[in-house]
N, C-alpha and C positions, 0 to 999 in steps of 0.2 A: 564466368564469374566476373562480377563488376569490381572495379578498382575501389578501394576504400576512400571515401570522401572524408578527410580528416575534419573539416569544418562541420559537416553534418553530424559526424560521430560525436564531436565535442558537445555540440548543442543537444544531441539526444541524451548524452550522459548527464549533462547539467540539469536538464528539465526535471527528472525525478529527484535528483539530489536537492534542487531548489525547493521542491514540494516538501521533501523531508525536513529541510531547514525551517520552512514556514510552520510546519506542524510541530517542530521541536520548540518553537517559541512558547506555545501553550503548555507543552509537556514539561520542559525544564523549569518553567516558573512555578509549577504546581507540584513538583515531586515531593517537596517537603514544605510544610508539614502535611498537607492534605493526603497525598498518595501514601506516604509513610504511615499514616494513622488509620486508613480504612482497612477493613478486614479483607484478607486475600487467602486463597486456598494454598495448601502446602505445595502444590505443583506450580505455583506462580514462579516464573524464572527470576533470578536475582536481577536487580536493576542494571548491572553492568552488561548483561547479555543483550539488551535491546539495541543499543547504539551500533555495535558491530553487525548484528543481524540485519537491522534496517539498512545500514550502509551497503551491505552486500546485496540485499534484495533490490535496493534502488539502482545499484550498478547493473544487475541482471536486467531490470526493467529498462534501463537506458540502452543496453545492447539490443534488447528485443525491439525497442522503439526504433533504433537505427535500422535494423534489418527490415522492418515493415516500411519505414519511411523511405529508405533508399532503394529497396528491391521490390516493393509492391506496386500495384497499379490498379486503377479503376475503383469500382464500388466497394469491393472488399477492403481495399486499403483505406478508403475514406471512413468506412464503418469502423474498422479497427482503430484508426487514429482518434476518431470521435469517442469511442468507448474508453480508450486509454486516457483521454483528457477528463472524461467524467469520473473515472475511478480515481484519478489523482486528486480531483476536487473533493470527492467523498473521503479519501484518505486524510486529507488536510482537515476536513470538517470534523471527522471523528476525534482528532486530537483536541480540537477546541470544545467539542461537546463533553468529552470524557474528562480531560484534564483542566481545560479552561473554565467551563461552566459547571463542572462536577455533576453533570447529568448522566449518571451511569445507565439508567434505564433508556433514555433517549439515544444514548451512544450505542446501546445494545441493538436497538431497532435500526439505527443508521448503519452499523457495521454489517448487519445482515444484508442490507441493500448494497453496501460496498462489496460484499462477497459475491453477490449475484452479478454485479457489473464486472468484477475481476474474472469470474467464470466466463462471461460473454466475451470479454477482452481476450482471454486466453484462447478461446475457440476461434475468434476472428483472427488473432495473430497466427494461429496454427494454419488457418486456411490460406493466409498470405504467404507465410514462410514457416514451415514446421519447427525450425530451430527457434524462432521467436516465441512460438507457443510453448515450447519446452522450457525456455528461459522464464516464462511467466508462471510455470507450475509451482516452483518453490514458494513464490509469493502467495499463490492460492492456498497452499498447504499452511503457511504461517498464519494467514488471516483466518483459515478454518480453526486453527488453535485459538487465535485471538477472539473469535466469535464465542467459542466455548468459555474461555477465560473471562470475557466481559460478562457473559450471562451468569457465571458463578459469582463473580464479584458483585454484581447487581443483587443476586439472591442473598448473599452474605450481608449486604449493607442496606437491605430494604427496611424502611422505617415503618 
């Protein structure tokens, strides 16, 4: 077992948290009045749930990133890290589409692409380090719910 590289671990933990912070710029500036006024289903979680859930998911993603970055090698590692970067970019983009631009339909299409890339990332991480893939699974499940929620919100607010 390799010794923990603290510097690499900190960087790996900061990367997804930074992505979350960037996405939150669009989210927080549009929670009220826009998001508060659109139609949402009864199963929509209360607003206070999202910050702790995303913080935990980004923490798990950071640990998974560290495991792949520090303990992987070769083509699988490069593929896994590339997919990870793509899904982070798509994650940020969704916040700007949904909350920033109020484009619920485009956000719905985009989040489906995000889900596919998260699935590919999870598989690639699993191939490099099974624990890393397992850490990504909660994220995949949450975004599965988010895809459904985004679709329902789009349907409820279609003009």
